[in-house]
N, C-alpha and C positions, 0 to 999 in steps of 0.2 A: 479449541482443541485442534481444528484443522490447520491452524497457523503453525503448529509444531512440525508439520511435514516440510521436507526440504523442497527446493525449487523444482527439482526434477519430478518428484512425486506429485506436486501441485499441477505441474504442466500435464502430466499423464492423466490426472483426474479431470482436468479441463477438456483435454482431447476426447476423453470417453464420455463427456457430457454429464459427469457427476459433480462438477463444480461450475456454476454459472460464471459468465464473463465478468460481471460487475464485482462479484465477491473475489474472484481471482485478481482483478485489477486493484481492489482495495487492499488486499493482502500485500501485493507488490508495493503499493504506495506506503503502507506502514513499515515494511521492511526497508525500503529505500530511505524513508525518513530517519529511521534509527541509524542507518549507515551514515547518512549525512551528519547527524548530530555527533556521531562518534568521530567524525573527521573534523569537528569543530564548527560546523555551521550553526548559526543562531536559528531559533525556531522559525521566525518569520522569513528569513532568507531561504531556509529549506522549503517552506511552504510555497514560496514564489517559484523556486526552481522546479519543484514537482508540478506545480500548476502548468508551467511551460512544457514540461516533459510529457505530461499526460493530457494536455489540452483541456484543462479544467480551471476553474477560478481558485484563487488562494483560499477563499472561504469554503469551497467544497472540500479542498484538501484538509482544512482544519476540521470540518465536520466528520470526515472519514476517520481522521485520527482519533477523535473523541466519541465515536459512535458507542452507545451503551451496548453491553452484552457481547462485545467483540474484544478479544485480547490478542 
């Protein structure tokens, strides 16, 4: 449900302390992944790019994308 908010609203919630940093980061990663796929990046290439961008491993990016209970 929270992922339906736009970037500005999410940032406001984060600043107010109503959205923790990890969840905020994970939402940004999922959105950026969808954007990269829309631009033609293959799944694995997008995961490696995001891993570099967010200083995480590609496996962590993969787990974030497929976390249960999060849409």
